[in-house]
C-alpha positions as CSV (number, residue, x, y, z in Angstrom):
1,X,0.0,0.0,0.0
2,X,1.2,3.5,-0.7
3,X,2.2,5.9,2.0
4,X,-0.4,8.4,3.2
5,X,0.0,11.8,1.4
6,X,1.7,10.5,-1.7
7,X,0.4,11.3,-5.1
8,X,-0.6,7.6,-5.6
9,X,-2.6,7.5,-2.4
10,X,-4.3,10.8,-3.2
11,X,-5.2,9.6,-6.7
12,X,-6.6,6.3,-5.2
13,X,-8.7,8.3,-2.7
14,X,-10.1,10.5,-5.5
15,X,-11.0,7.6,-7.7
16,X,-12.7,5.8,-4.7
17,X,-14.7,8.8,-3.9
18,X,-15.8,9.2,-7.6
19,X,-16.9,5.6,-7.6
20,X,-19.0,6.1,-4.5
21,X,-20.6,9.2,-6.1
22,X,-21.4,7.2,-9.3
23,X,-22.8,4.2,-7.4
24,X,-24.9,5.5,-4.5
25,X,-25.1,3.3,-1.5
26,X,-28.3,1.5,-0.4
27,X,-28.6,4.0,2.5
28,X,-28.5,7.0,0.1
29,X,-31.0,5.4,-2.2
30,X,-33.4,4.7,0.7
31,X,-33.0,8.3,1.9
32,X,-33.9,9.6,-1.5
33,X,-36.9,7.3,-1.7
34,X,-38.0,8.5,1.7
35,X,-37.7,12.1,0.6
36,X,-39.8,11.4,-2.4
37,X,-42.5,9.6,-0.3
38,X,-42.5,12.5,2.1
39,X,-42.9,15.0,-0.8
40,X,-45.8,13.0,-2.3
41,X,-47.5,12.7,1.2
42,X,-47.2,16.5,1.8
43,X,-48.6,17.3,-1.7
44,X,-51.4,14.8,-1.3
45,X,-52.3,16.3,2.1
46,X,-52.3,19.8,0.6
47,X,-54.7,18.7,-2.2
48,X,-57.0,17.0,0.2
49,X,-57.1,20.1,2.4
50,X,-57.8,22.4,-0.6
51,X,-60.6,20.2,-1.9
52,X,-62.2,19.9,1.6
53,X,-62.0,23.7,2.0
54,X,-63.7,24.4,-1.3
55,X,-66.4,21.8,-0.6
56,X,-67.0,23.4,2.9
57,X,-67.2,27.0,1.5
58,X,-69.5,25.8,-1.3
59,X,-71.8,23.9,1.1
60,X,-72.0,26.9,3.5
61,X,-72.7,29.2,0.6
62,X,-75.4,27.1,-0.9
63,X,-77.1,26.4,2.4
64,X,-77.5,30.2,3.0
65,X,-79.0,30.9,-0.5
66,X,-82.8,30.5,-0.6
67,X,-83.3,31.5,-4.2
68,X,-80.5,30.9,-6.6
69,X,-81.8,33.3,-9.3
70,X,-82.2,36.0,-6.8
71,X,-78.7,35.5,-5.5
72,X,-77.2,35.4,-9.0
73,X,-79.1,38.5,-10.3
74,X,-78.5,40.5,-7.2
75,X,-74.8,39.8,-7.5
76,X,-74.8,40.9,-11.1
77,X,-76.9,44.0,-10.4
78,X,-74.4,45.0,-7.6
79,X,-71.6,44.7,-10.1
80,X,-73.4,46.8,-12.7
81,X,-74.5,49.5,-10.2
82,X,-71.0,49.8,-8.8
83,X,-69.5,50.2,-12.3
84,X,-72.2,52.9,-13.0
85,X,-71.4,54.9,-9.9
86,X,-67.7,55.0,-10.8
87,X,-68.4,56.3,-14.3
88,X,-70.9,59.1,-13.7
89,X,-71.0,62.2,-11.5
90,X,-73.5,62.3,-8.7
91,X,-76.6,64.3,-9.5
92,X,-76.5,66.4,-6.4
93,X,-73.0,67.7,-7.0
94,X,-72.7,71.3,-6.0
95,X,-69.6,73.4,-6.5
96,X,-69.1,76.3,-4.2
97,X,-66.4,78.8,-4.9
């Protein structure tokens, strides 16, 4: 075996470390798989929470609406009236100098 610190020993150590990088150990592979599993689990939980939130908001909204047409048209009329108020001057505008 070559002495520690010699160019041959340093070259052998470099080649060994490159081989280890190219062929990951079983422990490194299992850690990567665990990380993928954790990522998938977190993403799945996020999607489930988002879907349940949307369903809850939709159910609460629909339970409070007595007449769907009234709800829809009152919403549209509010939008139209707010647009009108922003585009015209008030009728009782008085300018005092």
